[in-house]
SETI-453038 format. One record per atom (N, C-alpha, C): residue in three letters; chain; x, y, z. Coordinates in Angstrom, 1 decimal. Example, Ala and Ser with C-alpha at 12.3 -4.5 7.8 and 13.67 -1.06 7.14 Angstrom:
code:unit:px:py:pz
ALA:A:13.2:-5.7:7.8
ALA:A:12.3:-4.5:7.8
ALA:A:13.2:-3.3:7.8
SER:A:12.8:-2.2:7.1
SER:A:13.7:-1.1:7.1
SER:A:12.9:0.0:7.9
END
This chain:
code:unit:px:py:pz
MET:A:0.9:-1.2:0.0
MET:A:0.0:0.0:0.0
MET:A:0.9:1.2:0.0
SER:A:0.6:2.2:-0.9
SER:A:1.4:3.4:-1.0
SER:A:0.7:4.5:-0.2
HIS:A:1.5:5.2:0.5
HIS:A:0.9:6.4:1.3
HIS:A:1.6:7.7:0.9
LEU:A:0.8:8.7:1.0
LEU:A:1.4:10.1:1.0
LEU:A:1.9:10.4:2.3
TRP:A:3.0:11.0:2.5
TRP:A:3.5:11.4:3.7
TRP:A:3.6:12.8:4.0
SER:A:3.5:13.2:5.3
SER:A:3.6:14.5:5.7
SER:A:4.6:14.7:6.9
SER:A:5.3:15.8:6.9
SER:A:6.2:16.0:8.0
SER:A:5.5:16.8:9.2
HIS:A:5.9:16.4:10.4
HIS:A:5.3:17.0:11.5
HIS:A:6.6:17.5:12.4
GLN:A:6.6:18.8:12.7
GLN:A:7.7:19.3:13.4
GLN:A:7.6:18.9:14.9
VAL:A:8.6:18.4:15.5
VAL:A:8.7:18.1:16.9
VAL:A:8.8:19.4:17.7
THR:A:7.8:19.5:18.7
THR:A:7.7:20.8:19.4
THR:A:8.3:20.5:20.8
ALA:A:8.3:19.3:21.3
ALA:A:8.9:19.0:22.6
ALA:A:9.1:17.4:22.7
LYS:A:10.0:17.1:23.5
LYS:A:10.2:15.7:23.9
LYS:A:9.6:15.5:25.3
GLN:A:8.9:14.4:25.5
GLN:A:8.2:14.2:26.7
GLN:A:9.2:13.4:27.7
PRO:A:9.0:13.6:29.0
PRO:A:9.9:12.9:29.9
PRO:A:9.7:11.4:29.9
ASN:A:10.9:10.8:30.2
ASN:A:11.0:9.3:30.4
ASN:A:11.0:9.2:32.0
SER:A:10.9:7.9:32.4
SER:A:11.1:7.7:33.8
SER:A:12.1:6.6:34.0
ARG:A:12.3:6.2:35.2
ARG:A:13.3:5.3:35.6
ARG:A:12.9:3.8:35.3
MET:A:11.7:3.4:35.8
MET:A:11.4:1.9:35.8
MET:A:10.0:1.7:35.1
CYS:A:9.3:2.7:34.5
CYS:A:8.1:2.4:33.8
CYS:A:8.3:1.3:32.7
PHE:A:7.4:0.4:32.6
PHE:A:7.6:-0.6:31.6
PHE:A:7.7:-0.1:30.2
ILE:A:7.0:0.9:29.8
ILE:A:6.9:1.4:28.5
ILE:A:8.1:2.4:28.4
CYS:A:8.2:3.4:29.2
CYS:A:9.2:4.5:29.0
CYS:A:10.4:4.5:29.9
GLY:A:10.5:3.5:30.8
GLY:A:11.6:3.5:31.8
GLY:A:13.0:3.3:31.1
LEU:A:13.8:4.3:31.2
LEU:A:15.1:4.0:30.6
LEU:A:16.1:3.2:31.3
GLN:A:15.8:2.9:32.6
GLN:A:16.6:2.1:33.4
GLN:A:16.0:0.7:33.6
ASN:A:14.9:0.5:32.9
ASN:A:14.2:-0.8:32.9
ASN:A:14.6:-1.6:31.8
ASP:A:15.7:-2.6:32.1
ASP:A:16.2:-3.3:30.9
ASP:A:15.3:-4.4:30.5
LYS:A:14.1:-4.6:31.1
LYS:A:13.2:-5.5:30.6
LYS:A:11.9:-4.7:29.9
GLY:A:12.0:-3.5:30.0
GLY:A:10.9:-2.6:29.4
GLY:A:11.2:-2.2:27.9
MET:A:10.3:-1.5:27.4
MET:A:10.4:-1.1:26.0
MET:A:11.2:0.1:25.7
GLN:A:11.4:1.0:26.7
GLN:A:12.3:2.2:26.6
GLN:A:11.8:3.0:25.4
ALA:A:10.6:3.2:25.3
ALA:A:10.0:4.1:24.2
ALA:A:10.2:5.5:24.6
GLU:A:10.4:6.4:23.6
GLU:A:10.5:7.8:23.8
GLU:A:9.4:8.4:23.0
PHE:A:8.9:9.6:23.6
PHE:A:7.7:10.2:23.2
PHE:A:7.9:11.6:22.9
TYR:A:7.3:12.2:21.8
TYR:A:7.5:13.5:21.2
TYR:A:6.2:14.1:20.9
GLU:A:6.1:15.4:21.2
GLU:A:4.9:16.2:20.9
GLU:A:5.2:16.9:19.5
VAL:A:4.3:16.8:18.6
VAL:A:4.5:17.4:17.3
VAL:A:3.4:18.6:17.0
ASP:A:3.7:19.3:16.1
ASP:A:2.8:20.5:15.8
ASP:A:1.4:20.2:15.4
SER:A:1.1:19.0:15.2
SER:A:-0.3:18.6:14.8
SER:A:-1.1:18.2:16.1
ASN:A:-0.6:18.5:17.3
ASN:A:-1.3:18.2:18.5
ASN:A:-1.4:16.7:18.7
GLN:A:-0.3:16.0:18.4
GLN:A:-0.3:14.5:18.6
GLN:A:1.0:14.2:19.4
VAL:A:0.9:13.0:20.0
VAL:A:2.1:12.5:20.7
VAL:A:2.6:11.3:19.9
ILE:A:3.8:11.3:19.6
ILE:A:4.3:10.1:18.8
ILE:A:5.5:9.4:19.6
GLY:A:5.2:8.2:19.8
GLY:A:6.2:7.3:20.4
GLY:A:7.1:6.5:19.4
VAL:A:8.3:6.5:19.7
VAL:A:9.3:5.9:18.8
VAL:A:9.9:4.7:19.6
PHE:A:9.9:3.4:19.0
PHE:A:10.4:2.3:19.7
PHE:A:10.7:1.1:18.7
HIS:A:11.6:0.2:19.2
HIS:A:11.9:-1.0:18.4
HIS:A:11.3:-2.1:19.4
ALA:A:10.5:-2.9:18.8
ALA:A:10.0:-4.1:19.4
ALA:A:11.0:-5.2:19.3
SER:A:11.7:-5.6:20.4
SER:A:12.6:-6.7:20.3
SER:A:12.0:-8.0:20.7
GLU:A:12.7:-9.0:20.5
GLU:A:12.2:-10.4:20.8
GLU:A:11.6:-10.6:22.2
HIS:A:12.1:-9.8:23.1
HIS:A:11.6:-9.9:24.6
HIS:A:10.1:-9.6:24.6
PHE:A:9.5:-9.0:23.6
PHE:A:8.1:-8.7:23.6
PHE:A:7.3:-9.5:22.5
GLN:A:7.8:-10.6:22.2
GLN:A:7.3:-11.5:21.2
GLN:A:6.0:-12.2:21.8
GLY:A:5.1:-12.4:20.9
GLY:A:3.9:-13.2:21.1
GLY:A:4.1:-14.4:20.2
TYR:A:3.5:-14.4:19.1
TYR:A:3.8:-15.5:18.1
TYR:A:5.3:-15.2:17.6
PRO:A:6.0:-16.1:17.1
PRO:A:7.3:-16.0:16.7
PRO:A:7.4:-14.8:15.6
GLY:A:8.3:-13.9:15.9
GLY:A:8.5:-12.7:14.9
GLY:A:7.4:-11.6:15.1
ARG:A:6.6:-11.7:16.0
ARG:A:5.4:-10.7:16.1
ARG:A:5.4:-10.2:17.5
LEU:A:5.0:-8.9:17.6
LEU:A:4.8:-8.3:18.8
LEU:A:3.6:-8.8:19.5
HIS:A:3.6:-9.1:20.8
HIS:A:2.5:-9.7:21.6
HIS:A:1.4:-8.5:21.6
GLY:A:0.2:-9.0:21.4
GLY:A:-0.9:-8.0:21.4
GLY:A:-1.1:-7.2:22.7
GLY:A:-0.7:-7.8:23.8
GLY:A:-0.8:-7.0:25.1
GLY:A:0.2:-5.9:25.1
MET:A:1.4:-6.2:24.5
MET:A:2.5:-5.1:24.5
MET:A:2.0:-4.0:23.5
ALA:A:1.4:-4.4:22.4
ALA:A:0.8:-3.3:21.5
ALA:A:-0.3:-2.5:22.2
SER:A:-1.1:-3.1:23.0
SER:A:-2.1:-2.5:23.7
SER:A:-1.5:-1.5:24.7
ALA:A:-0.5:-2.0:25.5
ALA:A:0.2:-1.2:26.6
ALA:A:0.8:0.1:25.9
LEU:A:1.4:-0.1:24.7
LEU:A:2.1:1.1:24.0
LEU:A:1.1:2.1:23.7
LEU:A:-0.1:1.6:23.1
LEU:A:-1.1:2.6:22.8
LEU:A:-1.8:3.2:23.9
ASP:A:-1.9:2.5:25.0
ASP:A:-2.5:3.1:26.3
ASP:A:-1.6:4.2:26.7
GLU:A:-0.3:4.0:26.8
GLU:A:0.7:4.9:27.3
GLU:A:0.6:6.2:26.4
CYS:A:0.7:6.0:25.1
CYS:A:0.7:7.1:24.1
CYS:A:-0.5:8.0:24.2
VAL:A:-1.6:7.3:24.1
VAL:A:-2.9:8.1:24.2
VAL:A:-3.1:8.7:25.6
GLY:A:-2.7:8.1:26.6
GLY:A:-2.7:8.7:27.9
GLY:A:-1.9:9.9:28.1
ARG:A:-0.7:9.9:27.4
ARG:A:0.2:11.0:27.5
ARG:A:-0.3:12.2:26.7
ALA:A:-1.2:12.0:25.8
ALA:A:-1.8:13.1:25.0
ALA:A:-2.3:14.3:26.0
ILE:A:-2.7:14.0:27.2
ILE:A:-3.2:15.0:28.1
ILE:A:-2.1:16.1:28.4
ARG:A:-0.8:15.7:28.3
ARG:A:0.2:16.6:28.4
ARG:A:0.2:17.7:27.5
LEU:A:-0.3:17.5:26.2
LEU:A:-0.4:18.5:25.2
LEU:A:-1.1:19.8:25.7
THR:A:-2.1:19.6:26.6
THR:A:-2.9:20.7:27.1
THR:A:-2.7:21.1:28.5
HIS:A:-2.1:20.0:29.3
HIS:A:-2.0:20.2:30.8
HIS:A:-0.5:20.0:31.3
GLY:A:0.5:19.7:30.4
GLY:A:1.8:19.5:30.9
GLY:A:1.8:18.4:32.0
ASP:A:2.6:18.6:33.1
ASP:A:2.7:17.6:34.2
ASP:A:1.5:17.8:35.2
THR:A:0.6:18.7:35.0
THR:A:-0.4:19.0:36.1
THR:A:-1.4:17.9:36.1
MET:A:-1.7:17.3:35.0
MET:A:-2.7:16.2:34.9
MET:A:-2.2:15.0:34.2
TRP:A:-2.6:13.9:34.6
TRP:A:-2.1:12.6:34.0
TRP:A:-3.4:11.9:33.7
GLY:A:-3.4:11.0:32.6
GLY:A:-4.5:10.2:32.3
GLY:A:-4.5:8.8:32.9
VAL:A:-5.6:8.5:33.6
VAL:A:-5.8:7.2:34.2
VAL:A:-6.8:6.5:33.3
THR:A:-6.5:5.4:32.9
THR:A:-7.3:4.6:31.9
THR:A:-8.6:4.1:32.6
ILE:A:-9.7:4.5:32.0
ILE:A:-11.1:4.0:32.4
ILE:A:-11.4:2.8:31.4
ASP:A:-11.2:3.0:30.2
ASP:A:-11.5:1.8:29.3
ASP:A:-10.6:2.1:28.1
LEU:A:-10.2:0.9:27.4
LEU:A:-9.4:1.0:26.2
LEU:A:-9.8:-0.1:25.3
ASN:A:-10.2:0.2:24.1
ASN:A:-10.6:-0.7:23.1
ASN:A:-9.6:-0.8:21.9
VAL:A:-9.1:-2.0:21.6
VAL:A:-8.0:-2.1:20.6
VAL:A:-8.5:-3.0:19.5
LYS:A:-8.2:-2.6:18.3
LYS:A:-8.4:-3.4:17.1
LYS:A:-7.1:-3.7:16.4
PHE:A:-6.8:-5.1:16.2
PHE:A:-5.6:-5.5:15.6
PHE:A:-5.9:-5.8:14.1
ARG:A:-5.2:-5.0:13.2
ARG:A:-5.4:-5.0:11.8
ARG:A:-4.3:-5.8:11.1
LYS:A:-3.1:-5.7:11.5
LYS:A:-2.0:-6.3:10.8
LYS:A:-1.0:-6.8:11.9
PRO:A:-0.2:-7.8:11.7
PRO:A:0.8:-8.2:12.6
PRO:A:1.8:-7.0:12.7
VAL:A:2.4:-6.9:13.9
VAL:A:3.4:-6.0:14.1
VAL:A:4.8:-6.7:14.2
THR:A:5.6:-6.6:13.3
THR:A:6.9:-7.4:13.2
THR:A:7.8:-6.8:14.3
LEU:A:8.8:-7.7:14.6
LEU:A:9.8:-7.3:15.6
LEU:A:11.0:-6.8:14.9
ASN:A:11.9:-6.1:15.7
ASN:A:13.2:-5.7:15.3
ASN:A:13.2:-4.6:14.2
GLU:A:12.2:-3.7:14.1
GLU:A:12.3:-2.6:13.2
GLU:A:11.7:-1.4:13.8
PRO:A:12.0:-0.2:13.4
PRO:A:11.5:0.9:14.0
PRO:A:10.0:1.1:13.7
LEU:A:9.3:1.4:14.8
LEU:A:7.9:1.6:14.8
LEU:A:7.4:2.9:15.4
LEU:A:6.3:3.5:15.0
LEU:A:5.7:4.6:15.5
LEU:A:4.4:4.2:16.2
VAL:A:4.1:4.9:17.3
VAL:A:2.8:4.8:18.0
VAL:A:2.3:6.3:18.1
VAL:A:1.1:6.6:17.7
VAL:A:0.6:8.0:17.6
VAL:A:-0.7:8.0:18.5
GLY:A:-0.7:9.1:19.3
GLY:A:-1.9:9.3:20.1
GLY:A:-2.3:10.7:20.1
ARG:A:-3.7:10.9:20.4
ARG:A:-4.1:12.3:20.3
ARG:A:-5.5:12.3:21.2
ILE:A:-5.9:13.5:21.6
ILE:A:-7.1:13.7:22.4
ILE:A:-8.2:14.0:21.2
ALA:A:-9.3:13.1:21.3
ALA:A:-10.4:13.4:20.4
ALA:A:-11.4:14.2:21.0
GLU:A:-11.6:14.2:22.3
GLU:A:-12.6:15.1:23.1
GLU:A:-12.1:15.2:24.5
GLU:A:-12.2:16.4:25.0
GLU:A:-11.8:16.7:26.4
GLU:A:-12.9:17.4:27.2
LYS:A:-13.2:16.8:28.3
LYS:A:-14.2:17.3:29.2
LYS:A:-13.5:17.7:30.5
ARG:A:-14.2:18.2:31.4
ARG:A:-13.7:18.7:32.7
ARG:A:-12.9:17.6:33.4
ARG:A:-13.4:16.4:33.6
ARG:A:-12.8:15.3:34.4
ARG:A:-12.2:14.2:33.5
ARG:A:-12.6:14.1:32.3
ARG:A:-12.2:13.0:31.5
ARG:A:-11.8:13.4:30.0
PHE:A:-11.1:12.6:29.4
PHE:A:-10.9:12.8:27.9
PHE:A:-11.0:11.5:27.2
HIS:A:-11.4:11.6:26.0
HIS:A:-11.3:10.5:25.1
HIS:A:-10.2:10.7:24.0
GLY:A:-9.4:9.6:23.8
GLY:A:-8.3:9.7:22.9
GLY:A:-8.3:8.5:21.9
THR:A:-7.6:8.6:20.9
THR:A:-7.4:7.7:19.8
THR:A:-5.9:7.5:19.5
GLY:A:-5.6:6.4:18.9
GLY:A:-4.1:6.2:18.6
GLY:A:-3.9:5.0:17.7
GLU:A:-2.8:4.9:17.1
GLU:A:-2.4:3.8:16.2
GLU:A:-0.9:3.4:16.3
ILE:A:-0.7:2.2:16.0
ILE:A:0.7:1.8:15.8
ILE:A:0.9:1.7:14.3
LEU:A:1.9:2.3:13.8
LEU:A:2.2:2.3:12.3
LEU:A:3.4:1.4:12.0
LEU:A:3.3:0.6:11.0
LEU:A:4.4:-0.1:10.4
LEU:A:5.3:0.8:9.7
PRO:A:6.5:0.5:9.4
PRO:A:7.5:1.4:8.7
PRO:A:7.0:1.8:7.4
ASN:A:6.1:1.1:6.7
ASN:A:5.5:1.5:5.4
ASN:A:4.3:2.5:5.5
GLY:A:3.9:2.8:6.8
GLY:A:2.8:3.7:7.1
GLY:A:1.5:3.0:7.3
THR:A:1.4:1.7:7.2
THR:A:0.2:0.9:7.4
THR:A:-0.1:0.9:8.9
VAL:A:-1.5:1.1:9.1
VAL:A:-2.0:1.0:10.5
VAL:A:-2.0:-0.5:10.8
ALA:A:-1.3:-0.9:11.9
ALA:A:-1.3:-2.2:12.4
ALA:A:-2.3:-2.5:13.5
VAL:A:-2.3:-1.5:14.4
VAL:A:-3.2:-1.6:15.5
VAL:A:-3.8:-0.2:15.8
GLU:A:-5.1:-0.3:16.2
GLU:A:-5.8:1.0:16.5
GLU:A:-6.4:0.9:17.9
ALA:A:-6.5:2.0:18.6
ALA:A:-7.1:2.0:19.9
ALA:A:-7.9:3.3:20.1
ASN:A:-8.9:3.2:21.0
ASN:A:-9.6:4.3:21.5
ASN:A:-9.9:4.1:22.9
GLY:A:-9.8:5.1:23.8
GLY:A:-10.1:5.0:25.1
GLY:A:-10.5:6.2:25.9
THR:A:-11.1:5.9:27.1
THR:A:-11.5:7.0:27.9
THR:A:-10.5:7.1:29.2
TYR:A:-10.2:8.2:29.5
TYR:A:-9.2:8.4:30.6
TYR:A:-9.7:9.4:31.6
LEU:A:-9.5:9.3:32.9
LEU:A:-9.7:10.2:33.9
LEU:A:-8.6:11.1:34.1
LYS:A:-8.8:12.4:34.2
LYS:A:-7.7:13.4:34.4
LYS:A:-7.5:13.5:35.8
MET:A:-6.2:13.2:36.3
MET:A:-5.9:13.3:37.7
MET:A:-4.4:13.8:37.9
PRO:A:-4.3:14.6:39.0
PRO:A:-2.9:15.0:39.3
PRO:A:-2.2:13.8:39.8
ILE:A:-0.9:13.7:39.5
ILE:A:-0.1:12.6:39.9
ILE:A:-0.1:12.3:41.4
LYS:A:-0.2:13.4:42.2
LYS:A:-0.2:13.2:43.6
LYS:A:-1.4:12.3:44.1
ASP:A:-2.5:12.4:43.3
ASP:A:-3.7:11.6:43.6
ASP:A:-3.7:10.2:43.1
ILE:A:-2.6:9.9:42.3
ILE:A:-2.6:8.5:41.6
ILE:A:-1.6:7.6:42.5
ALA:A:-0.5:8.1:42.8
ALA:A:0.5:7.3:43.4
ALA:A:1.6:8.2:44.1
GLY:A:2.2:7.6:45.1
GLY:A:3.3:8.4:45.7
GLY:A:4.5:8.6:44.8
PHE:A:4.5:9.7:44.1
PHE:A:5.4:10.0:43.0
PHE:A:6.4:11.0:43.3
ASP:A:7.6:10.6:43.3
ASP:A:8.7:11.5:43.6
ASP:A:9.5:11.7:42.3
PRO:A:9.3:12.8:41.6
PRO:A:9.9:12.9:40.2
PRO:A:11.3:12.7:40.2
GLN:A:12.1:13.1:41.3
GLN:A:13.6:12.9:41.4
GLN:A:13.9:11.4:41.5
HIS:A:13.3:10.7:42.4
HIS:A:13.5:9.3:42.6
HIS:A:13.1:8.5:41.3
GLU:A:12.0:8.9:40.7
GLU:A:11.6:8.1:39.5
GLU:A:12.4:8.6:38.2
ALA:A:13.3:9.5:38.4
ALA:A:14.1:10.1:37.2
ALA:A:13.1:10.5:36.1
TRP:A:12.0:11.2:36.5
TRP:A:11.0:11.7:35.5
TRP:A:11.6:13.1:34.9
GLU:A:12.2:12.8:33.8
GLU:A:12.9:14.0:33.1
GLU:A:13.0:13.7:31.6
VAL:A:13.2:14.8:30.9
VAL:A:13.5:14.7:29.5
VAL:A:15.0:14.5:29.3
ILE:A:15.4:13.4:28.6
ILE:A:16.8:13.1:28.4
ILE:A:17.0:13.4:26.9
PRO:A:17.6:14.5:26.7
PRO:A:17.9:14.8:25.2
PRO:A:19.0:13.8:24.7
LYS:A:18.9:13.4:23.5
LYS:A:19.8:12.6:22.7
LYS:A:20.1:13.2:21.4
HIS:A:21.3:13.0:21.0
HIS:A:21.6:13.6:19.7
HIS:A:20.8:13.0:18.5
GLU:A:20.3:11.8:18.7
GLU:A:19.4:11.2:17.6
GLU:A:18.0:11.6:17.8
ASP:A:17.6:12.4:18.7
ASP:A:16.2:12.9:18.8
ASP:A:15.7:13.5:17.5
PRO:A:14.6:13.2:17.0
PRO:A:14.1:13.7:15.7
PRO:A:13.7:15.3:15.8
THR:A:13.9:16.0:14.8
THR:A:13.3:17.4:14.8
THR:A:12.0:17.4:14.0
GLU:A:11.8:16.4:13.2
GLU:A:10.5:16.2:12.6
GLU:A:10.3:14.7:12.4
ILE:A:9.0:14.4:12.3
ILE:A:8.6:12.9:12.2
ILE:A:7.6:12.9:11.0
ARG:A:7.8:12.0:10.1
ARG:A:6.9:11.8:9.0
ARG:A:5.9:10.8:9.3
LEU:A:4.6:11.2:9.0
LEU:A:3.5:10.3:9.1
LEU:A:2.7:10.2:7.8
PRO:A:2.1:9.0:7.6
PRO:A:1.2:9.0:6.4
PRO:A:0.1:9.9:6.6
GLN:A:-0.4:10.5:5.4
GLN:A:-1.4:11.4:5.5
GLN:A:-2.8:10.6:5.6
ARG:A:-3.5:10.8:6.6
ARG:A:-4.8:10.2:6.9
ARG:A:-5.7:11.2:7.6
SER:A:-6.8:10.8:7.9
SER:A:-7.8:11.7:8.6
SER:A:-7.2:11.9:10.0
PHE:A:-6.3:11.2:10.6
PHE:A:-5.8:11.4:11.9
PHE:A:-4.7:12.4:11.9
ASN:A:-4.2:13.0:10.8
ASN:A:-3.1:14.0:10.8
ASN:A:-3.7:15.3:11.2
END
């Protein structure tokens, strides 16, 4: 399938943490995904799915795909609230359209579709390198300050932006209705 592509300027890199399964940079068993905000009001996660996350041979486990989408869509609340509000999952619906292969660069995209006073609804996709949507999700999240979710010490959790020389300044996405 051939896609038209558009460039999205990276406006910010989001923080990583110490031990989060998805974004924990010191979690050697985790995915160590990195997330970027782009000028189209979307959050884009960049990751490589290694064999540690395998379901069927050569394929990303569906639970791992779901967790990546949950993290990315939940992070979209940072686009409007920074670190003052976090998204706590109320429900998440996932559709698996294509197998997600291992050991290649993948993108996960998340955005807010509707925001209310206490909740938001978001959508997201995992994109294969050729731009094909492999997995889609939509979910509802409760907006909460981190202090109400868990005993969170940003310094202990190493919750910070870690700049890297390979951080992108723009990310190309296939042109679709979600751009």
